[in-house]
All heavy atoms as an XYZ file, in Angstrom:
827
protein
N      42.295     16.431     -1.379
C      40.906     16.815     -1.271
C      40.359     16.495      0.128
O      39.623     17.298      0.688
C      40.097     16.103     -2.343
C      38.657     16.512     -2.379
S      37.850     15.768     -3.785
C      36.439     16.789     -3.918
N      40.718     15.340      0.672
C      40.225     14.980      1.997
C      40.745     15.927      3.075
O      40.021     16.249      4.019
C      40.608     13.536      2.321
C      39.869     12.464      1.526
C      40.387     11.088      1.902
C      38.386     12.560      1.731
N      41.982     16.360      2.922
C      42.539     17.298      3.890
C      41.804     18.617      3.891
O      41.539     19.202      4.955
N      41.444     19.114      2.697
C      40.725     20.380      2.599
C      39.332     20.256      3.196
O      38.893     21.130      3.956
C      40.639     20.820      1.138
N      38.644     19.161      2.884
C      37.308     18.960      3.451
C      37.404     18.780      4.960
O      36.575     19.299      5.719
C      36.617     17.753      2.787
C      36.293     18.095      1.336
C      35.347     17.367      3.531
C      35.735     16.954      0.523
N      38.442     18.084      5.412
C      38.659     17.925      6.844
C      38.872     19.259      7.540
O      38.337     19.483      8.635
N      39.646     20.138      6.910
C      39.877     21.455      7.491
C      38.575     22.243      7.574
O      38.279     22.861      8.607
C      40.910     22.231      6.658
C      41.157     23.672      7.090
C      41.780     23.718      8.479
C      42.033     24.387      6.077
N      37.788     22.226      6.505
C      36.519     22.952      6.506
C      35.575     22.425      7.589
O      34.964     23.199      8.338
C      35.848     22.853      5.136
C      36.586     23.508      3.968
C      35.883     23.189      2.659
C      36.701     25.004      4.170
N      35.469     21.105      7.675
C      34.580     20.520      8.678
C      35.104     20.730     10.097
O      34.321     20.941     11.030
C      34.385     19.030      8.392
C      33.575     18.710      7.139
C      33.537     17.211      6.897
C      32.178     19.283      7.232
N      36.423     20.689     10.270
C      36.997     20.928     11.589
C      36.725     22.356     12.045
O      36.374     22.589     13.217
C      38.497     20.650     11.574
N      36.863     23.315     11.136
C      36.570     24.708     11.491
C      35.100     24.872     11.862
O      34.768     25.570     12.832
C      36.937     25.638     10.344
S      38.704     25.863     10.122
N      34.212     24.210     11.116
C      32.796     24.294     11.447
C      32.516     23.647     12.803
O      31.751     24.183     13.608
C      31.951     23.634     10.371
C      30.463     23.752     10.663
C      29.601     23.215      9.555
O      30.086     22.814      8.517
N      28.302     23.205      9.783
N      33.134     22.509     13.073
C      32.938     21.839     14.352
C      33.428     22.696     15.509
O      32.726     22.849     16.522
C      33.666     20.490     14.356
C      33.611     19.718     15.675
C      32.185     19.318     16.015
C      34.513     18.502     15.610
N      34.599     23.282     15.368
C      35.135     24.141     16.432
C      34.211     25.342     16.629
O      33.931     25.746     17.768
C      36.582     24.583     16.108
C      37.049     25.662     17.058
C      37.512     23.393     16.160
N      33.710     25.900     15.532
C      32.776     27.019     15.648
C      31.511     26.629     16.392
O      31.025     27.378     17.246
N      30.975     25.442     16.098
C      29.776     24.956     16.794
C      30.050     24.764     18.290
O      29.255     25.177     19.137
C      29.300     23.638     16.186
C      28.651     23.753     14.847
C      27.245     24.327     14.901
O      26.653     24.424     15.998
O      26.740     24.679     13.825
N      31.177     24.137     18.595
C      31.514     23.875     19.991
C      31.686     25.183     20.758
O      31.180     25.342     21.875
C      32.783     22.996     20.088
C      33.312     22.927     21.513
C      32.495     21.603     19.553
N      32.392     26.136     20.160
C      32.643     27.409     20.838
C      31.341     28.176     21.057
O      31.085     28.678     22.158
C      33.661     28.258     20.037
C      33.716     29.682     20.541
C      35.036     27.616     20.096
N      30.518     28.290     20.010
C      29.296     29.089     20.164
C      28.298     28.437     21.118
O      27.675     29.119     21.927
C      28.613     29.337     18.810
O      28.330     28.096     18.168
C      29.476     30.210     17.919
N      28.173     27.118     21.057
C      27.245     26.448     21.972
C      27.792     26.416     23.390
O      27.056     26.606     24.354
C      26.946     25.038     21.493
C      26.083     25.031     20.256
C      25.787     23.627     19.798
N      25.125     23.662     18.509
C      24.145     22.866     18.178
N      23.720     21.955     19.036
N      23.586     22.947     16.990
N      29.091     26.181     23.514
C      29.705     26.128     24.837
C      29.704     27.463     25.547
O      29.491     27.544     26.753
N      29.928     28.521     24.788
C      29.969     29.856     25.386
C      28.610     30.539     25.373
O      28.458     31.633     25.923
C      30.994     30.720     24.641
N      27.630     29.910     24.723
C      26.296     30.506     24.661
C      26.245     31.774     23.811
O      25.459     32.670     24.090
N      27.085     31.840     22.796
C      27.124     33.028     21.938
C      25.936     33.037     20.981
O      25.511     32.000     20.492
C      28.429     33.039     21.133
C      29.721     33.116     21.936
C      30.920     32.957     21.008
C      29.791     34.430     22.671
N      25.409     34.225     20.676
C      24.277     34.312     19.749
C      24.731     34.354     18.291
O      24.205     35.116     17.483
C      23.611     35.618     20.158
C      24.739     36.472     20.622
C      25.704     35.509     21.297
N      25.722     33.552     17.960
C      26.286     33.508     16.606
C      26.176     32.065     16.114
O      26.472     31.139     16.871
C      27.770     33.947     16.623
C      28.397     33.857     15.254
C      27.907     35.340     17.184
N      25.769     31.865     14.868
C      25.742     30.488     14.360
C      27.148     29.879     14.343
O      28.134     30.562     14.045
C      25.209     30.640     12.933
C      24.529     31.966     12.902
C      25.239     32.817     13.906
N      27.231     28.600     14.649
C      28.513     27.905     14.672
C      29.274     27.979     13.359
O      30.484     28.213     13.360
N      28.600     27.797     12.200
C      29.328     27.899     10.934
C      29.936     29.285     10.695
O      30.991     29.394     10.077
C      28.261     27.586      9.884
C      27.289     26.710     10.597
C      27.255     27.240     12.006
N      29.308     30.320     11.215
C      29.869     31.671     11.059
C      31.145     31.796     11.882
O      32.155     32.334     11.415
C      28.835     32.751     11.452
C      29.458     34.133     11.470
C      27.642     32.712     10.510
N      31.116     31.285     13.103
C      32.330     31.294     13.932
C      33.411     30.426     13.292
O      34.599     30.775     13.313
C      32.006     30.807     15.339
N      33.011     29.297     12.707
C      33.974     28.440     12.015
C      34.592     29.127     10.822
O      35.784     28.977     10.548
N      33.785     29.896     10.090
C      34.311     30.650      8.954
C      35.310     31.701      9.420
O      36.352     31.904      8.786
C      33.168     31.301      8.171
C      33.574     32.132      6.964
C      34.275     31.273      5.920
C      32.351     32.798      6.360
N      35.004     32.356     10.534
C      35.952     33.338     11.086
C      37.265     32.648     11.462
O      38.348     33.183     11.199
C      35.341     34.032     12.299
N      37.161     31.468     12.043
C      38.373     30.700     12.374
C      39.150     30.339     11.113
O      40.377     30.454     11.083
C      37.996     29.433     13.142
C      39.133     28.467     13.437
C      40.164     29.113     14.351
C      38.582     27.183     14.046
N      38.446     29.913     10.073
C      39.109     29.571      8.812
C      39.827     30.789      8.227
O      40.952     30.669      7.728
C      38.093     29.019      7.809
C      38.650     28.616      6.445
C      39.652     27.472      6.591
C      37.522     28.234      5.507
N      39.202     31.943      8.302
C      39.839     33.169      7.795
C      41.118     33.461      8.579
O      42.147     33.809      7.993
C      38.853     34.358      7.856
C      37.747     34.154      6.820
C      39.565     35.679      7.633
C      36.596     35.127      6.936
N      41.069     33.299      9.898
C      42.268     33.528     10.720
C      43.362     32.534     10.327
O      44.536     32.918     10.159
C      41.921     33.405     12.218
C      43.180     33.348     13.070
C      41.034     34.557     12.650
N      42.996     31.278     10.150
C      43.984     30.256      9.766
C      44.605     30.597      8.414
O      45.827     30.504      8.232
C      43.336     28.858      9.737
C      42.998     28.415     11.163
C      44.253     27.835      9.073
C      42.149     27.159     11.231
N      43.782     31.008      7.458
C      44.302     31.326      6.126
C      45.162     32.588      6.138
O      46.081     32.715      5.330
C      43.151     31.469      5.128
C      42.399     30.169      4.818
C      41.231     30.443      3.889
C      43.321     29.123      4.238
N      44.877     33.511      7.037
C      45.737     34.707      7.147
C      47.091     34.340      7.766
O      48.110     34.908      7.401
C      45.058     35.787      7.995
C      43.793     36.352      7.406
C      44.032     37.205      6.230
N      44.480     38.501      6.693
C      44.941     39.434      5.904
N      45.000     39.220      4.621
N      45.337     40.581      6.363
N      47.074     33.395      8.695
C      48.327     32.992      9.332
C      49.164     32.085      8.430
O      50.392     32.083      8.521
C      48.037     32.269     10.659
C      47.416     33.133     11.764
C      47.052     32.267     12.964
C      48.364     34.253     12.172
N      48.502     31.310      7.571
C      49.201     30.391      6.658
C      48.685     30.614      5.244
O      47.836     29.861      4.757
C      48.968     28.953      7.092
C      49.467     28.729      8.526
C      49.719     27.339      8.878
N      50.523     26.652      7.877
C      50.567     25.344      7.777
N      49.861     24.604      8.593
N      51.301     24.769      6.862
N      49.182     31.641      4.550
C      48.675     31.972      3.217
C      48.845     30.854      2.195
O      48.036     30.715      1.278
C      49.500     33.190      2.803
C      50.108     33.716      4.044
C      50.198     32.571      5.006
N      49.844     30.016      2.330
C      50.051     28.918      1.389
C      48.942     27.877      1.450
O      48.706     27.135      0.486
N      48.254     27.818      2.554
C      47.171     26.863      2.723
C      46.003     27.169      1.785
O      45.326     26.252      1.314
C      46.707     26.865      4.185
C      45.712     25.817      4.618
C      46.281     24.420      4.383
C      45.360     26.009      6.073
N      45.799     28.433      1.482
C      44.695     28.820      0.591
C      44.858     28.197     -0.789
O      43.877     27.738     -1.387
C      44.616     30.345      0.494
N      46.080     28.166     -1.285
C      46.315     27.583     -2.607
C      46.063     26.078     -2.608
O      45.608     25.529     -3.610
C      47.746     27.880     -3.059
N      46.328     25.436     -1.482
C      46.124     23.985     -1.408
C      44.652     23.600     -1.309
O      44.264     22.541     -1.789
C      46.897     23.410     -0.226
C      48.392     23.452     -0.465
C      49.189     22.513      0.411
N      48.643     22.244      1.718
C      49.296     22.451      2.866
N      50.513     22.940      2.846
N      48.740     22.152      4.008
N      43.830     24.442     -0.671
C      42.413     24.084     -0.543
C      41.556     24.668     -1.663
O      40.397     24.299     -1.801
C      41.835     24.483      0.832
C      41.746     25.992      0.993
C      42.623     23.854      1.952
C      40.958     26.413      2.208
N      42.131     25.568     -2.472
C      41.365     26.223     -3.536
C      40.686     25.243     -4.496
O      39.504     25.423     -4.808
C      42.244     27.208     -4.301
C      41.466     27.939     -5.402
C      42.240     29.077     -6.000
N      42.178     30.191     -5.054
C      43.245     30.795     -4.535
N      44.453     30.409     -4.876
N      43.111     31.779     -3.675
N      41.359     24.186     -5.002
C      40.665     23.272     -5.927
C      39.428     22.615     -5.311
O      38.384     22.510     -5.948
C      41.728     22.229     -6.275
C      43.029     22.893     -5.990
C      42.776     23.842     -4.865
N      39.537     22.205     -4.072
C      38.397     21.567     -3.410
C      37.272     22.552     -3.183
O      36.097     22.246     -3.433
C      38.845     20.961     -2.065
O      39.903     20.046     -2.314
C      37.705     20.264     -1.372
N      37.612     23.730     -2.728
C      36.595     24.749     -2.471
C      35.916     25.166     -3.774
O      34.696     25.390     -3.799
C      37.237     25.960     -1.749
C      36.270     27.110     -1.636
C      37.732     25.544     -0.381
N      36.656     25.216     -4.859
C      36.074     25.563     -6.160
C      35.032     24.532     -6.574
O      33.953     24.888     -7.065
C      37.176     25.674     -7.221
O      38.135     26.645     -6.785
C      36.617     26.097     -8.556
N      35.332     23.260     -6.375
C      34.369     22.201     -6.713
C      33.129     22.307     -5.827
O      31.995     22.190     -6.307
C      35.023     20.808     -6.571
C      33.989     19.701     -6.674
C      36.104     20.628     -7.609
N      33.330     22.563     -4.547
C      32.187     22.690     -3.636
C      31.309     23.868     -4.053
O      30.082     23.755     -4.114
C      32.669     22.844     -2.179
C      33.303     21.540     -1.698
C      31.518     23.248     -1.268
C      33.980     21.650     -0.354
N      31.915     25.004     -4.350
C      31.139     26.180     -4.743
C      30.446     25.984     -6.090
O      29.344     26.480     -6.304
C      32.033     27.415     -4.786
C      32.488     27.928     -3.422
C      33.455     29.088     -3.596
C      31.308     28.336     -2.570
N      31.072     25.239     -6.996
C      30.454     24.986     -8.298
C      29.198     24.131     -8.160
O      28.295     24.215     -8.995
C      31.449     24.312     -9.232
N      29.142     23.317     -7.118
C      27.989     22.441     -6.901
C      27.141     22.880     -5.715
O      26.390     22.081     -5.151
C      28.476     21.006     -6.696
C      29.154     20.478     -7.938
O      28.525     20.345     -8.971
N      30.445     20.216     -7.837
N      27.224     24.132     -5.366
C      26.505     24.652     -4.207
C      24.990     24.533     -4.361
O      24.276     24.362     -3.372
C      26.890     26.122     -3.975
C      26.464     26.759     -2.670
C      27.086     26.022     -1.491
C      26.875     28.213     -2.641
N      24.505     24.575     -5.586
C      23.056     24.495     -5.785
C      22.482     23.178     -5.277
O      21.310     23.108     -4.900
C      22.723     24.680     -7.260
O      23.312     23.646     -8.024
N      23.289     22.123     -5.230
C      22.811     20.843     -4.705
C      22.451     20.929     -3.231
O      21.612     20.170     -2.743
C      23.867     19.756     -4.909
C      24.186     19.397     -6.357
C      25.321     18.392     -6.398
C      22.955     18.849     -7.047
N      23.071     21.868     -2.513
C      22.781     22.005     -1.091
C      21.420     22.641     -0.844
O      20.900     22.591      0.271
C      23.881     22.825     -0.414
C      25.276     22.222     -0.495
C      26.299     23.167      0.116
C      25.323     20.872      0.184
N      20.822     23.253     -1.878
C      19.517     23.876     -1.713
C      18.379     22.906     -1.999
O      17.227     23.244     -1.783
C      19.405     25.114     -2.609
C      20.319     26.213     -2.182
C      21.459     26.500     -2.918
C      20.080     26.939     -1.039
C      22.315     27.506     -2.529
C      20.929     27.940     -0.636
C      22.055     28.226     -1.386
N      18.670     21.722     -2.489
C      17.626     20.731     -2.766
C      16.853     20.380     -1.496
O      15.616     20.343     -1.525
C      18.220     19.487     -3.450
C      17.209     18.362     -3.541
C      18.739     19.855     -4.835
N      17.511     20.135     -0.351
C      16.727     19.834      0.857
C      15.773     20.967      1.244
O      14.666     20.701      1.707
C      17.795     19.624      1.939
C      19.012     19.212      1.185
C      18.948     19.970     -0.112
N      16.169     22.204      1.036
C      15.267     23.319      1.339
C      14.055     23.289      0.417
O      12.925     23.517      0.850
C      16.014     24.646      1.197
N      14.273     22.975     -0.852
C      13.153     22.872     -1.792
C      12.211     21.745     -1.420
O      10.986     21.876     -1.504
N      12.764     20.622     -0.981
C      11.936     19.497     -0.542
C      11.145     19.892      0.704
O       9.967     19.534      0.841
C      12.816     18.252     -0.275
C      12.025     17.147      0.402
C      13.438     17.765     -1.565
N      11.770     20.653      1.584
C      11.061     21.122      2.773
C       9.894     22.026      2.424
O       8.827     21.950      3.043
N      10.071     22.874      1.429
C       8.985     23.740      0.991
C       7.840     22.900      0.428
O       6.670     23.111      0.758
C       9.486     24.762     -0.060
C       8.324     25.466     -0.739
C      10.407     25.776      0.596
N       8.170     21.940     -0.418
C       7.138     21.072     -0.995
C       6.441     20.267      0.103
O       5.227     20.048      0.060
C       7.747     20.130     -2.056
C       8.338     20.936     -3.204
C       6.720     19.133     -2.569
C       7.354     21.808     -3.933
N       7.183     19.844      1.102
C       6.612     19.077      2.201
C       5.664     19.887      3.065
O       4.843     19.332      3.788
N       5.770     21.199      3.018
C       4.920     22.077      3.831
C       3.980     22.918      2.974
O       3.660     24.052      3.329
C       5.786     22.981      4.704
C       6.518     22.205      5.763
O       5.916     21.428      6.489
N       7.828     22.394      5.843
N       3.542     22.376      1.870
C       2.641     23.126      0.995
C       1.333     23.488      1.680
O       0.746     24.530      1.376
C       2.363     22.335     -0.291
C       3.460     22.396     -1.347
C       3.078     21.548     -2.552
C       3.746     23.812     -1.771
N       0.873     22.664      2.617
C      -0.364     22.991      3.321
C      -0.214     24.271      4.132
O      -1.105     25.118      4.162
C      -0.811     21.826      4.199
C       0.264     21.380      5.183
O       1.456     21.632      4.918
O      -0.089     20.766      6.207
N       0.940     24.450      4.790
C       1.188     25.686      5.536
C       1.322     26.865      4.587
O       0.858     27.975      4.893
C       2.442     25.550      6.385
N       1.955     26.646      3.444
C       2.086     27.728      2.465
C       0.726     28.140      1.914
O       0.462     29.325      1.720
C       3.002     27.303      1.323
C       4.484     27.258      1.638
C       5.262     26.694      0.460
C       4.993     28.641      1.973
N      -0.133     27.175      1.666
C      -1.451     27.520      1.128
C      -2.303     28.217      2.185
O      -3.098     29.095      1.862
C      -2.161     26.281      0.589
O      -2.397     25.363      1.633
N      -2.143     27.841      3.443
C      -2.924     28.469      4.508
C      -2.454     29.892      4.795
O      -3.265     30.771      5.109
C      -2.843     27.628      5.778
N      -1.155     30.122      4.696
C      -0.601     31.433      5.058
C       0.086     32.113      3.879
O       0.893     33.029      4.072
C       0.402     31.274      6.198
C      -0.159     30.592      7.402
N      -1.108     31.172      8.209
C       0.080     29.368      7.935
C      -1.417     30.344      9.182
N      -0.711     29.232      9.034
N      -0.205     31.684      2.674
C       0.465     32.192      1.481
C       0.415     33.696      1.311
O       1.460     34.346      1.144
N      -0.782     34.301      1.349
C      -0.841     35.758      1.164
C      -0.045     36.527      2.220
O       0.651     37.488      1.898
C      -2.340     36.074      1.258
C      -3.012     34.793      0.877
C      -2.117     33.708      1.389
N      -0.127     36.089      3.458
C       0.632     36.766      4.515
C       2.132     36.628      4.287
O       2.896     37.583      4.481
C       0.246     36.206      5.881
N       2.567     35.437      3.862
C       3.990     35.230      3.584
C       4.465     36.110      2.438
O       5.563     36.671      2.496
C       4.255     33.759      3.269
C       4.171     32.797      4.449
C       4.241     31.356      3.965
C       5.274     33.079      5.438
N       3.649     36.249      1.410
C       4.025     37.101      0.275
C       4.154     38.545      0.712
O       5.119     39.235      0.353
C       3.018     36.932     -0.879
C       3.173     35.539     -1.493
C       3.206     38.009     -1.938
C       2.108     35.190     -2.505
N       3.212     39.016      1.521
C       3.279     40.397      2.010
C       4.533     40.602      2.850
O       5.254     41.602      2.689
C       2.006     40.753      2.812
C       2.167     42.067      3.554
C       0.798     40.811      1.893
N       4.820     39.662      3.732
C       6.009     39.776      4.583
C       7.279     39.777      3.743
O       8.196     40.578      3.979
C       6.028     38.640      5.630
C       7.375     38.553      6.314
C       4.934     38.860      6.644
N       7.348     38.911      2.746
C       8.533     38.857      1.883
C       8.723     40.150      1.102
O       9.835     40.681      1.005
C       8.441     37.672      0.923
C       8.684     36.301      1.540
C       8.360     35.209      0.547
C      10.114     36.186      2.002
N       7.647     40.678      0.545
C       7.751     41.912     -0.239
C       8.141     43.083      0.658
O       9.055     43.860      0.329
C       6.430     42.187     -0.992
C       6.417     43.578     -1.586
C       6.210     41.140     -2.077
N       7.471     43.225      1.795
C       7.769     44.353      2.694
C       9.191     44.257      3.237
O       9.924     45.259      3.271
C       6.731     44.420      3.832
C       7.153     45.404      4.914
C       5.365     44.797      3.276
N       9.613     43.068      3.656
C      10.969     42.935      4.200
C      12.028     43.178      3.131
O      13.077     43.768      3.410
C      11.164     41.565      4.848
O      11.055     40.536      3.881
N      11.757     42.772      1.893
C      12.695     43.043      0.806
C      12.800     44.535      0.553
O      13.904     45.077      0.396
C      12.260     42.307     -0.477
O      12.226     40.906     -0.207
C      13.216     42.586     -1.620
N      11.663     45.213      0.509
C      11.685     46.668      0.305
C      12.404     47.384      1.439
O      13.188     48.308      1.198
C      10.258     47.196      0.148
C       9.546     46.796     -1.137
C       8.091     47.254     -1.106
C      10.262     47.373     -2.350
N      12.168     46.963      2.668
C      12.856     47.590      3.802
C      14.365     47.352      3.742
O      15.154     48.254      4.037
C      12.284     47.062      5.118
C      10.873     47.548      5.475
C      10.374     46.837      6.732
C      10.853     49.043      5.654
N      14.766     46.157      3.354
C      16.198     45.876      3.228
C      16.826     46.737      2.133
O      17.940     47.253      2.294
C      16.416     44.395      2.932
N      16.108     46.905      1.015
C      16.630     47.744     -0.067
C      16.726     49.199      0.378
O      17.725     49.883      0.085
C      15.735     47.608     -1.299
C      15.818     46.232     -1.941
S      14.580     45.940     -3.201
C      15.110     47.064     -4.481
N      15.727     49.684      1.097
C      15.772     51.061      1.597
C      16.901     51.252      2.597
O      17.573     52.290      2.603
C      14.426     51.443      2.218
C      13.280     51.635      1.236
C      11.964     51.829      1.987
C      13.542     52.818      0.319
N      17.129     50.268      3.440
C      18.232     50.357      4.397
C      19.574     50.396      3.673
O      20.478     51.150      4.045
C      18.182     49.178      5.367
N      19.711     49.604      2.620
C      20.959     49.602      1.851
C      21.174     50.943      1.172
O      22.284     51.492      1.191
C      20.935     48.482      0.815
N      20.127     51.498      0.584
C      20.245     52.809     -0.074
C      20.566     53.886      0.954
O      21.426     54.741      0.732
C      18.951     53.148     -0.852
C      18.941     54.598     -1.297
C      18.798     52.222     -2.044
N      19.885     53.850      2.103
C      20.160     54.832      3.153
C      21.586     54.744      3.653
O      22.245     55.770      3.882
N      22.093     53.534      3.807
C      23.474     53.355      4.237
C      24.440     53.893      3.196
O      25.411     54.585      3.526
C      23.753     51.864      4.500
O      22.842     51.391      5.490
C      25.177     51.646      4.967
N      24.171     53.597      1.927
C      25.032     54.096      0.852
C      25.055     55.621      0.844
O      26.125     56.232      0.750
C      24.542     53.575     -0.502
C      25.281     54.153     -1.666
C      26.537     53.706     -1.993
C      24.723     55.175     -2.425
C      27.236     54.248     -3.057
C      25.402     55.722     -3.485
C      26.661     55.261     -3.810
N      23.892     56.240      0.946
C      23.827     57.710      0.931
C      24.553     58.278      2.147
O      25.307     59.256      2.029
C      22.359     58.173      0.875
C      21.761     57.829     -0.492
C      22.240     59.664      1.155
C      20.263     58.042     -0.588
N      24.357     57.671      3.309
C      25.031     58.157      4.509
C      26.544     58.041      4.414
O      27.273     58.980      4.754
N      27.033     56.923      3.920
C      28.487     56.745      3.775
C      29.034     57.706      2.733
O      30.108     58.290      2.909
C      28.820     55.277      3.419
C      30.266     55.124      3.001
C      28.506     54.377      4.597
N      28.300     57.904      1.642
C      28.760     58.826      0.606
C      28.864     60.247      1.156
O      29.829     60.959      0.890
C      27.819     58.802     -0.592
C      28.371     59.603     -1.769
C      27.463     59.578     -2.930
N      26.252     60.322     -2.541
C      25.179     60.437     -3.298
N      25.134     59.830     -4.457
N      24.153     61.123     -2.905
N      27.898     60.653      1.960
C      27.956     62.000      2.556
C      29.123     62.132      3.519
O      29.748     63.184      3.594
C      26.643     62.309      3.266
C      25.521     62.604      2.321
C      24.272     62.996      3.043
N      23.187     63.208      2.117
C      21.910     63.215      2.439
N      21.561     63.038      3.695
N      20.987     63.410      1.518
N      29.399     61.069      4.266
C      30.510     61.119      5.214
C      31.872     61.122      4.530
O      32.833     61.696      5.041
C      30.438     59.920      6.166
C      29.334     59.979      7.219
C      29.275     58.641      7.966
C      29.529     61.125      8.163
N      31.951     60.494      3.358
C      33.245     60.378      2.702
C      33.474     61.400      1.601
O      34.576     61.489      1.074
C      33.409     58.974      2.094
O      32.348     58.730      1.153
C      33.403     57.906      3.175
N      32.443     62.158      1.241
C      32.622     63.183      0.210
C      33.514     64.292      0.724
O      33.419     64.717      1.873
C      31.274     63.778     -0.201
C      30.570     63.019     -1.259
C      29.271     63.725     -1.672
O      28.809     64.628     -0.969
O      28.744     63.338     -2.725
N      34.356     64.750     -0.157
C      35.206     65.875      0.193
C      34.623     67.133     -0.434
O      34.190     67.106     -1.592
C      36.614     65.675     -0.344
C      37.307     64.515      0.302
C      38.708     64.405     -0.201
N      39.293     63.191      0.324
C      40.392     62.643     -0.114
N      41.036     63.192     -1.115
N      40.857     61.555      0.425
N      34.615     68.226      0.295
C      34.086     69.453     -0.307
C      35.011     69.936     -1.432
O      36.215     69.743     -1.405
C      34.080     70.451      0.852
C      34.843     69.827      1.964
C      35.000     68.382      1.664
N      34.387     70.515     -2.436
C      35.156     71.013     -3.580
C      36.052     72.176     -3.146
O      35.647     73.006     -2.339
C      34.228     71.458     -4.701
N      37.284     72.245     -3.690
C      38.206     73.326     -3.270
C      37.803     74.665     -3.806
O      37.107     74.956     -4.627
C      39.546     72.913     -3.861
C      39.308     71.765     -4.770
C      37.907     71.288     -4.542
């Protein structure tokens, strides 16, 4: 278990160092995840060894959202002051994201459809 957690944290650390050192506009954990994917493609047996640890981490992922919830509660004054604006922004951005997804789906479907013989 320690080896798997060490690998995950090492990949995240390398991702942070690379993105900050090179000034890339990519979050360090994303670069670390890309590195982990490359490592797992090069050593497929490693995936089976880290799977139990990763399964436990994913099963308890909701615990990682507790700090975000505490942050929201800690900033209730800002939420009450800007609540209506935040709700409008959330609703509009959600609708725009859904429309973009539908538009992308329709565009890909048109590009991949074959004409009937």
